[in-house]
MARDOFI-386609 format. One record per residue: x, y, z of N, C-alpha, C, O in turn; residue number from 1; residue in three letters. Coordinates in nm, 2 decimals. Example, Ala and Ser with C-alpha at 12.3 -4.5 7.8 and 13.67 -1.06 7.14 Angstrom:
! MARDOFI-386609
    nc1    nc2    nc3   cac1   cac2   cac3    cc1    cc2    cc3    oc1    oc2    oc3 nukol doba
   1.32  -0.57   0.78   1.23  -0.45   0.78   1.32  -0.33   0.78   1.42  -0.33   0.85     1  ALA
   1.28  -0.22   0.71   1.37  -0.11   0.71   1.29   0.00   0.79   1.34   0.11   0.80     2  SER
//
This chain:
! MARDOFI-386609
    nc1    nc2    nc3   cac1   cac2   cac3    cc1    cc2    cc3    oc1    oc2    oc3 nukol doba
  11.19   6.53   6.70  11.22   6.73   6.68  11.08   6.78   6.68  11.06   6.84   6.57     1  MET
  10.99   6.78   6.77  10.88   6.85   6.74  10.86   6.99   6.72  10.91   7.05   6.81     2  PRO
  10.82   7.06   6.64  10.77   7.19   6.63  10.66   7.19   6.57  10.62   7.12   6.48     3  ILE
  10.58   7.31   6.64  10.42   7.32   6.64  10.40   7.46   6.61  10.47   7.56   6.65     4  HIS
  10.30   7.46   6.54  10.28   7.61   6.52  10.15   7.63   6.54  10.07   7.55   6.48     5  TYR
  10.09   7.73   6.64   9.97   7.76   6.68   9.92   7.88   6.67  10.00   7.96   6.72     6  TYR
   9.81   7.94   6.62   9.70   8.03   6.63   9.67   8.10   6.73   9.57   8.03   6.77     7  ASP
   9.68   8.18   6.82   9.64   8.19   6.95   9.53   8.26   6.90   9.43   8.19   6.88     8  GLN
   9.52   8.37   6.88   9.40   8.49   6.84   9.42   8.56   6.72   9.37   8.67   6.71     9  ASP
   9.50   8.51   6.60   9.53   8.56   6.48   9.58   8.46   6.39   9.68   8.38   6.41    10  ALA
   9.51   8.47   6.27   9.52   8.36   6.18   9.69   8.40   6.11   9.71   8.50   6.04    11  ALA
   9.78   8.32   6.13   9.90   8.33   6.05   9.90   8.31   5.90   9.96   8.38   5.82    12  SER
   9.84   8.21   5.86   9.83   8.16   5.71   9.94   8.10   5.66   9.98   8.11   5.54    13  LYS
  10.01   8.01   5.76  10.13   7.99   5.76  10.10   7.87   5.64  10.00   7.80   5.66    14  LEU
  10.18   7.86   5.52  10.19   7.75   5.45  10.31   7.64   5.44  10.42   7.68   5.48    15  LYS
  10.29   7.55   5.39  10.36   7.44   5.39  10.48   7.42   5.51  10.60   7.44   5.51    16  ASP
  10.41   7.38   5.62  10.43   7.36   5.76  10.58   7.23   5.79  10.68   7.24   5.86    17  LYS
  10.54   7.12   5.68  10.63   7.03   5.70  10.77   7.07   5.63  10.88   7.02   5.67    18  ARG
  10.77   7.14   5.54  10.88   7.20   5.50  10.96   7.31   5.55  11.07   7.33   5.51    19  LYS
  10.91   7.39   5.67  10.91   7.44   5.71  10.98   7.38   5.82  11.09   7.42   5.86    20  LEU
  10.93   7.30   5.86  10.97   7.25   6.00  11.11   7.18   5.99  11.20   7.20   6.07    21  THR
  11.12   7.07   5.84  11.24   7.02   5.83  11.35   7.15   5.80  11.47   7.11   5.80    22  ALA
  11.33   7.25   5.77  11.41   7.37   5.72  11.48   7.39   5.88  11.60   7.38   5.92    23  PHE
  11.36   7.41   5.96  11.42   7.49   6.07  11.51   7.35   6.18  11.58   7.37   6.27    24  LEU
  11.47   7.24   6.13  11.52   7.12   6.19  11.71   7.10   6.13  11.80   7.08   6.21    25  ARG
  11.71   7.12   6.04  11.84   7.14   5.99  11.93   7.25   6.01  12.06   7.26   6.02    26  ASN
  11.82   7.34   6.03  11.90   7.53   6.06  11.97   7.47   6.20  12.09   7.47   6.21    27  LEU
  11.91   7.43   6.29  11.94   7.40   6.45  12.09   7.28   6.48  12.20   7.28   6.54    28  ILE
  12.02   7.17   6.39  12.14   7.10   6.34  12.26   7.16   6.32  12.35   7.13   6.40    29  ALA
  12.28   7.22   6.23  12.41   7.30   6.16  12.45   7.38   6.27  12.55   7.35   6.33    30  GLU
  12.37   7.49   6.30  12.39   7.59   6.42  12.44   7.54   6.52  12.55   7.58   6.56    31  GLU
  12.38   7.43   6.59  12.41   7.40   6.74  12.43   7.27   6.74  12.44   7.22   6.86    32  LEU
  12.44   7.19   6.65  12.44   7.04   6.67  12.34   6.96   6.76  12.37   6.87   6.83    33  GLY
  12.24   7.00   6.75  12.16   6.95   6.83  12.01   6.87   6.75  11.95   6.90   6.64    34  ILE
  11.99   6.79   6.82  11.87   6.66   6.71  11.76   6.73   6.77  11.68   6.81   6.72    35  THR
  11.78   6.70   6.93  11.65   6.67   7.03  11.62   6.85   7.04  11.69   6.94   7.08    36  GLN
  11.48   6.87   6.99  11.42   7.02   7.01  11.29   7.00   7.02  11.24   6.90   6.97    37  SER
  11.21   7.10   7.09  11.07   7.12   7.10  11.06   7.31   7.12  11.11   7.38   7.20    38  THR
  10.98   7.34   7.00  10.95   7.44   6.98  10.83   7.45   6.95  10.78   7.36   6.88    39  ILE
  10.74   7.56   7.02  10.62   7.62   6.98  10.61   7.75   6.93  10.66   7.84   6.99    40  ALA
  10.56   7.77   6.81  10.55   7.88   6.73  10.41   7.93   6.80  10.35   7.83   6.84    41  TYR
  10.35   8.05   6.82  10.24   8.07   6.91  10.25   8.22   6.80  10.34   8.30   6.78    42  VAL
  10.11   8.20   6.73  10.08   8.35   6.62  10.00   8.45   6.69   9.89   8.39   6.65    43  PHE
   9.97   8.52   6.73   9.92   8.60   6.80   9.91   8.74   6.77   9.99   8.77   6.68    44  CYS
   9.81   8.88   6.87   9.75   8.98   6.80   9.88   9.07   6.83   9.99   9.01   6.86    45  SER
   9.87   9.20   6.82   9.99   9.30   6.88   9.95   9.30   7.03  10.03   9.27   7.12    46  ASP
   9.81   9.33   7.06   9.77   9.34   7.22   9.80   9.18   7.29   9.81   9.17   7.42    47  GLU
   9.81   9.09   7.23   9.86   8.96   7.30  10.00   8.96   7.32  10.03   8.92   7.43    48  SER
  10.10   8.99   7.23  10.22   9.02   7.22  10.27   9.12   7.32  10.34   9.08   7.42    49  LEU
  10.22   9.28   7.31  10.26   9.37   7.43  10.21   9.33   7.52  10.28   9.37   7.62    50  LEU
  10.09   9.24   7.56  10.11   9.19   7.72  10.22   9.09   7.79  10.26   9.07   7.90    51  GLN
  10.24   9.05   7.67  10.35   8.93   7.72  10.50   9.01   7.72  10.58   8.97   7.79    52  LYS
  10.52   9.13   7.63  10.63   9.19   7.63  10.66   9.27   7.76  10.77   9.27   7.80    53  ASN
  10.54   9.35   7.83  10.50   9.40   7.94  10.58   9.32   8.06  10.68   9.35   8.12    54  ILE
  10.46   9.20   8.06  10.48   9.12   8.19  10.61   9.05   8.18  10.68   9.09   8.27    55  ARG
  10.66   8.95   8.11  10.83   8.92   8.12  10.94   8.99   8.05  11.05   8.93   8.04    56  PHE
  10.90   9.12   8.00  11.05   9.15   7.96  11.04   9.30   8.02  11.14   9.37   8.05    57  LEU
  10.91   9.36   8.04  10.93   9.50   8.13  10.95   9.59   8.04  11.01   9.69   8.06    58  ASN
  10.89   9.56   7.91  10.89   9.65   7.80  10.75   9.67   7.72  10.67   9.58   7.69    59  HIS
  10.73   9.83   7.70  10.63   9.88   7.71  10.59   9.88   7.58  10.48   9.94   7.58    60  HIS
  10.61   9.84   7.46  10.64   9.84   7.32  10.60   9.75   7.25  10.63   9.63   7.28    61  THR
  10.51   9.79   7.10  10.50   9.66   7.03  10.62   9.58   6.98  10.74   9.63   6.99    62  LEU
  10.59   9.45   6.93  10.73   9.41   6.91  10.66   9.32   6.81  10.54   9.33   6.80    63  THR
  10.74   9.24   6.71  10.69   9.12   6.64  10.75   8.97   6.71  10.73   8.86   6.66    64  ASP
  10.78   8.98   6.76  10.85   8.85   6.79  10.94   8.87   6.95  11.02   8.95   7.00    65  ILE
  10.87   8.73   7.00  10.97   8.72   7.19  11.01   8.59   7.16  10.91   8.52   7.13    66  ILE
  11.10   8.55   7.17  11.15   8.44   7.16  11.21   8.39   7.30  11.32   8.45   7.33    67  THR
  11.14   8.26   7.41  11.19   8.21   7.55  11.26   8.09   7.51  11.19   7.99   7.48    68  PHE
  11.40   8.09   7.50  11.45   7.98   7.58  11.40   7.91   7.68  11.37   7.97   7.78    69  ASP
  11.38   7.77   7.68  11.33   7.72   7.81  11.40   7.60   7.87  11.36   7.52   7.97    70  LEU
  11.55   7.59   7.76  11.60   7.45   7.76  11.67   7.47   7.89  11.71   7.58   7.93    71  SER
  11.68   7.34   7.95  11.77   7.31   8.10  11.92   7.27   8.06  12.02   7.29   8.13    72  GLU
  11.91   7.22   7.95  12.02   7.18   7.90  12.10   7.21   7.77  12.03   7.25   7.68    73  GLN
  12.24   7.19   7.74  12.29   7.22   7.64  12.28   7.14   7.52  12.30   7.18   7.41    74  ASP
  12.23   6.97   7.58  12.22   6.89   7.45  12.02   6.91   7.37  11.97   6.86   7.28    75  SER
  11.99   7.01   7.46  11.83   7.03   7.37  11.80   7.14   7.39  11.85   7.22   7.47    76  GLU
  11.71   7.18   7.29  11.65   7.31   7.28  11.51   7.32   7.30  11.45   7.25   7.22    77  LEU
  11.43   7.37   7.38  11.32   7.37   7.39  11.29   7.56   7.42  11.34   7.64   7.50    78  ILE
  11.18   7.58   7.32  11.17   7.72   7.32  10.99   7.75   7.30  10.92   7.66   7.26    79  ALA
  10.95   7.88   7.34  10.85   7.91   7.30  10.87   8.03   7.20  10.91   8.14   7.25    80  GLU
  10.83   8.02   7.08  10.84   8.17   7.00  10.70   8.27   6.97  10.64   8.22   6.87    81  ILE
  10.65   8.35   7.01  10.57   8.44   7.00  10.56   8.55   6.89  10.64   8.64   6.91    82  TYR
  10.47   8.55   6.77  10.50   8.62   6.65  10.39   8.69   6.66  10.29   8.62   6.69    83  ILE
  10.36   8.80   6.65  10.25   8.89   6.62  10.18   8.95   6.48  10.21   9.06   6.44    84  SER
  10.10   8.88   6.42  10.07   8.89   6.28  10.03   9.02   6.21  10.02   9.05   6.09    85  VAL
  10.00   9.11   6.35   9.95   9.24   6.32  10.09   9.30   6.30  10.10   9.34   6.18    86  ASP
  10.21   9.31   6.38  10.34   9.35   6.31  10.37   9.30   6.16  10.40   9.38   6.07    87  ARG
  10.38   9.16   6.15  10.42   9.13   6.05  10.33   9.16   5.95  10.37   9.16   5.83    88  VAL
  10.26   9.18   5.95  10.18   9.22   5.83  10.19   9.38   5.82  10.16   9.42   5.71    89  LYS
  10.22   9.46   5.89  10.25   9.61   5.89  10.39   9.64   5.82  10.43   9.73   5.74    90  GLU
  10.48   9.53   5.89  10.63   9.52   5.85  10.64   9.50   5.70  10.73   9.55   5.63    91  ASN
  10.55   9.41   5.65  10.55   9.36   5.55  10.52   9.46   5.43  10.57   9.47   5.32    92  ALA
  10.43   9.53   5.48  10.42   9.66   5.37  10.49   9.79   5.39  10.49   9.89   5.31    93  GLU
  10.56   9.79   5.50  10.65   9.88   5.55  10.76   9.88   5.44  10.78   9.98   5.38    94  LYS
  10.84   9.75   5.43  10.93   9.67   5.38  10.92   9.66   5.21  11.01   9.65   5.13    95  PHE
  10.79   9.68   5.18  10.75   9.61   5.04  10.79   9.48   5.01  10.81   9.45   4.89    96  GLY
  10.80   9.38   5.11  10.75   9.26   5.10  10.65   9.18   5.08  10.55   9.23   5.11    97  VAL
  10.64   9.06   5.05  10.52   8.99   5.12  10.48   8.92   5.24  10.55   8.84   5.30    98  SER
  10.39   8.94   5.27  10.36   8.88   5.37  10.45   8.74   5.44  10.51   8.73   5.54    99  TYR
  10.40   8.63   5.32  10.47   8.50   5.39  10.63   8.52   5.40  10.70   8.45   5.47   100  GLN
  10.69   8.63   5.30  10.82   8.66   5.32  10.87   8.69   5.45  10.97   8.64   5.51   101  THR
  10.75   8.81   5.50  10.83   8.89   5.62  10.77   8.74   5.74  10.86   8.68   5.80   102  GLU
  10.68   8.72   5.74  10.64   8.61   5.79  10.75   8.52   5.80  10.77   8.51   5.92   103  LEU
  10.81   8.46   5.75  10.90   8.35   5.75  11.07   8.43   5.78  11.17   8.36   5.81   104  HIS
  11.06   8.55   5.78  11.22   8.60   5.81  11.19   8.59   5.96  11.29   8.54   6.01   105  ARG
  11.10   8.63   6.04  11.07   8.64   6.15  11.05   8.52   6.23  11.09   8.50   6.35   106  VAL
  10.97   8.42   6.14  11.04   8.29   6.22  11.21   8.23   6.22  11.29   8.18   6.30   107  ILE
  11.23   8.26   6.15  11.38   8.26   6.15  11.44   8.29   6.25  11.50   8.23   6.34   108  PHE
  11.42   8.46   6.23  11.47   8.54   6.33  11.46   8.47   6.48  11.56   8.48   6.55   109  HIS
  11.36   8.41   6.53  11.30   8.37   6.65  11.45   8.24   6.64  11.55   8.24   6.71   110  GLY
  11.43   8.17   6.57  11.51   8.02   6.57  11.69   8.07   6.60  11.77   8.04   6.70   111  VAL
  11.72   8.16   6.49  11.82   8.23   6.51  11.88   8.29   6.64  11.99   8.27   6.67   112  LEU
  11.80   8.36   6.71  11.79   8.39   6.85  11.84   8.30   6.89  11.95   8.32   6.93   113  HIS
  11.80   8.19   6.90  11.81   8.06   6.98  11.94   7.98   6.95  11.97   7.88   7.02   114  LEU
  11.99   8.02   6.87  12.09   7.97   6.81  12.24   8.06   6.83  12.35   8.05   6.78   115  CYS
  12.20   8.13   6.90  12.29   8.23   6.98  12.31   8.39   6.90  12.39   8.48   6.94   116  GLY
  12.22   8.39   6.78  12.29   8.53   6.71  12.23   8.63   6.80  12.14   8.58   6.88   117  TYR
  12.26   8.76   6.81  12.20   8.86   6.88  12.17   9.00   6.74  12.21   9.00   6.62   118  LYS
  12.09   9.09   6.81  12.04   9.23   6.72  12.07   9.34   6.77  12.03   9.45   6.73   119  ASP
  12.16   9.33   6.88  12.13   9.48   6.97  12.22   9.57   6.90  12.17   9.66   6.84   120  LYS
  12.36   9.55   6.88  12.45   9.61   6.84  12.43   9.62   6.69  12.36   9.54   6.62   121  SER
  12.49   9.74   6.64  12.48   9.74   6.49  12.55   9.56   6.41  12.50   9.47   6.35   122  PRO
  12.68   9.60   6.46  12.74   9.49   6.36  12.65   9.34   6.41  12.65   9.25   6.33   123  ALA
  12.60   9.32   6.51  12.50   9.21   6.56  12.38   9.17   6.47  12.34   9.06   6.46   124  ASP
  12.34   9.29   6.42  12.22   9.34   6.38  12.25   9.29   6.23  12.16   9.22   6.17   125  LYS
  12.38   9.34   6.15  12.36   9.32   6.05  12.42   9.15   6.01  12.42   9.11   5.89   126  ALA
  12.44   9.10   6.10  12.56   8.93   6.07  12.34   8.89   6.10  12.30   8.83   6.00   127  LEU
  12.25   8.92   6.19  12.15   8.84   6.19  12.03   8.88   6.05  11.96   8.81   5.98   128  MET
  12.06   9.03   6.06  12.00   9.04   5.89  12.06   8.96   5.80  11.97   8.92   5.72   129  THR
  12.20   8.92   5.77  12.25   8.85   5.70  12.20   8.70   5.69  12.16   8.64   5.59   130  ASN
  12.23   8.67   5.82  12.16   8.52   5.82  12.01   8.47   5.78  11.98   8.36   5.73   131  MET
  11.91   8.60   5.82  11.79   8.60   5.77  11.78   8.57   5.63  11.72   8.47   5.58   132  GLU
  11.83   8.65   5.58  11.83   8.68   5.42  11.89   8.54   5.38  11.83   8.49   5.29   133  ASN
  11.99   8.48   5.41  12.06   8.37   5.37  11.94   8.24   5.40  11.93   8.15   5.31   134  ARG
  11.88   8.25   5.51  11.78   8.15   5.54  11.66   8.13   5.43  11.61   8.04   5.37   135  CYS
  11.63   8.33   5.44  11.51   8.33   5.29  11.52   8.26   5.15  11.43   8.20   5.08   136  LEU
  11.69   8.27   5.11  11.72   8.26   5.02  11.72   8.07   4.98  11.67   8.01   4.89   137  GLN
  11.78   8.01   5.08  11.76   7.85   5.10  11.62   7.84   5.10  11.57   7.77   5.01   138  GLN
  11.54   7.89   5.17  11.39   7.79   5.20  11.34   7.80   5.05  11.29   7.72   4.98   139  TYR
  11.39   7.96   5.02  11.24   7.98   4.91  11.31   7.98   4.79  11.28   8.04   4.69   140  PHE
  11.45   7.89   4.79  11.56   7.83   4.66  11.54   7.95   4.57  11.46   7.94   4.48   141  ASP
  11.63   8.08   4.60  11.61   8.19   4.51  11.74   8.21   4.50  11.82   8.21   4.59   142  LEU
  11.76   8.24   4.35  11.91   8.23   4.28  11.96   8.35   4.34  12.08   8.38   4.31   143  ALA
//
């Protein structure tokens, strides 16, 4: 189950990729029961992600993440997840958290979307936020 991390036109400064990969594998297995997955995380600038947002989703706004589920069967997970490092930095400051915490929140957010979690309605957004917080606590081993 390969999970790859690429810095496209922005440096993510992502730490401990092996630990993160193991955590994501376990999360996907628990949520979906899938052990065959290929996920590419691509870290990029606001401008790069804005162009993808316009081209593929017809949204003319900045965003921190876009998740593309490319799976062709229910028994596998194939995806590309694009994350704006600029948005992550700005949101970390806005919410008063470290860059690494916000980066991991967004990384988990992408996988949670792939696991079927939504964030359009207030109830869905609350559940997504709860799951993100749970992932952060488990990953960083917070009491």
